C-alpha positions as CSV (number, residue, x, y, z in Angstrom):
1,X,2.1,-46.2,13.6
2,X,1.2,-42.6,12.5
3,X,-0.3,-44.0,9.3
4,X,-2.5,-46.5,11.3
5,X,-3.4,-43.8,13.8
6,X,-4.4,-41.3,11.1
7,X,-6.5,-44.0,9.4
8,X,-8.2,-45.0,12.6
9,X,-9.0,-41.3,13.5
10,X,-10.2,-40.5,10.0
11,X,-12.6,-43.4,9.7
12,X,-13.2,-44.8,13.2
13,X,-14.7,-48.2,13.4
14,X,-14.5,-48.5,17.2
15,X,-15.3,-46.3,20.2
16,X,-12.0,-47.3,21.7
17,X,-8.8,-48.5,20.1
18,X,-5.8,-49.8,22.1
19,X,-2.3,-50.0,20.7
20,X,0.5,-51.5,22.8
21,X,4.2,-50.6,22.1
22,X,7.6,-50.6,23.6
23,X,9.3,-47.6,25.2
24,X,11.3,-46.9,22.0
25,X,8.0,-46.5,20.1
26,X,6.7,-44.1,22.8
27,X,9.8,-41.9,22.2
28,X,9.3,-41.9,18.5
29,X,5.6,-40.9,18.9
30,X,6.6,-38.1,21.2
31,X,9.2,-36.9,18.7
32,X,6.7,-37.0,15.8
33,X,4.2,-35.1,17.8
34,X,6.9,-32.5,18.6
35,X,6.6,-33.0,22.4
36,X,9.8,-31.7,23.9
37,X,11.9,-32.1,25.9
38,X,12.0,-35.8,25.1
39,X,12.7,-38.1,28.1
40,X,12.8,-41.8,28.2
41,X,9.3,-43.1,29.2
42,X,8.6,-44.7,32.5
43,X,7.3,-48.2,32.8
44,X,3.6,-48.2,31.9
45,X,3.8,-44.8,30.1
46,X,0.9,-44.1,27.8
47,X,-0.5,-41.7,25.2
48,X,-4.2,-41.0,25.1
49,X,-5.7,-39.5,22.0
50,X,-9.2,-38.3,23.0
51,X,-11.6,-37.3,20.2
52,X,-14.6,-35.2,20.9
53,X,-17.5,-35.7,18.5
54,X,-20.4,-33.4,18.2
55,X,-23.3,-34.7,20.3
56,X,-26.8,-34.4,18.8
57,X,-29.5,-34.8,21.5
58,X,-33.1,-35.7,20.8
59,X,-35.9,-33.9,22.7
60,X,-36.1,-36.8,25.1
61,X,-32.4,-36.9,25.6
62,X,-32.3,-33.2,26.5
63,X,-34.6,-33.7,29.4
64,X,-32.5,-36.5,30.9
65,X,-29.0,-35.3,30.0
66,X,-26.9,-34.4,33.0
67,X,-23.6,-34.0,31.0
68,X,-22.3,-31.9,28.2
69,X,-20.0,-32.9,25.4
70,X,-18.0,-30.1,23.9
71,X,-18.3,-29.3,20.2
72,X,-18.2,-26.1,18.2
73,X,-21.1,-24.5,16.5
74,X,-20.0,-26.0,13.1
75,X,-20.0,-29.6,14.4
76,X,-16.2,-30.0,13.9
77,X,-14.3,-32.8,15.7
78,X,-11.4,-32.0,17.9
79,X,-8.6,-34.1,19.5
80,X,-6.5,-33.6,22.6
81,X,-3.4,-35.6,23.6
82,X,-2.5,-36.7,27.1
83,X,0.9,-38.3,28.0
84,X,0.9,-40.2,31.3
85,X,-2.3,-38.5,32.3
86,X,-1.1,-35.0,31.7
87,X,-2.5,-32.8,29.0
88,X,-0.1,-31.8,26.3
89,X,-0.9,-28.0,26.0
90,X,0.2,-27.7,22.4
91,X,-2.2,-30.5,21.4
92,X,-5.2,-29.5,23.5
93,X,-8.4,-29.5,21.4
94,X,-6.7,-29.4,18.0
95,X,-9.0,-29.6,15.0
96,X,-9.1,-33.3,14.1
97,X,-8.4,-32.7,10.4
98,X,-5.3,-30.7,11.2
99,X,-4.1,-33.4,13.6
100,X,-4.6,-36.1,11.0
101,X,-2.8,-34.0,8.4
102,X,0.2,-33.6,10.8
103,X,0.3,-37.4,11.3
104,X,0.2,-38.1,7.6
105,X,3.0,-35.6,7.0
106,X,5.3,-37.8,9.2
107,X,4.9,-40.8,6.9
108,X,6.5,-40.9,3.4
109,X,4.0,-41.6,0.6
110,X,6.1,-44.5,-0.7
111,X,7.1,-45.9,2.7
112,X,6.5,-49.6,1.9
113,X,8.3,-49.4,-1.4
114,X,11.3,-47.7,0.3
115,X,11.4,-50.3,3.0
116,X,11.2,-53.2,0.5
117,X,14.2,-51.7,-1.5
118,X,16.6,-51.4,1.4
119,X,19.7,-53.7,1.2
120,X,19.1,-57.0,3.0
121,X,15.3,-56.6,3.0
122,X,13.0,-59.0,1.2
123,X,11.5,-57.7,-2.0
124,X,8.1,-59.0,-1.0
125,X,7.5,-56.8,2.0
126,X,3.7,-56.4,2.5
127,X,1.6,-54.2,4.7
128,X,0.4,-56.1,7.7
129,X,-2.9,-54.2,7.8
130,X,-3.7,-55.6,4.3
131,X,-3.0,-59.1,5.4
132,X,-5.4,-59.0,8.4
133,X,-8.9,-60.0,7.4
């Protein structure tokens, strides 16, 4: 999950991505993001990863814009994480590059080789994201 999320955040192809998981996956995500104390998620619990991109307004847009999108003077992207609608303070407007780096650190480089070599596992384990066209 962290590998997929890091890839999706690094090179977004959609404005919105939705992942559905079971409660045990929610607990693992919370642990990987170092959100403590851990508690078993309620029915319908959710994580929201909100990314703010720099907004470049044209002259016409500036006259009609009634909203502001936050970005820094260098045009960096930031992410914040909400759990069940509540902001996780330790993950509030974290630089996106640092967040992606943290996600990637949670995943062993040779994850798929390690999974394929476990006793009782098929030797032809393939990444699902490579199979989807």
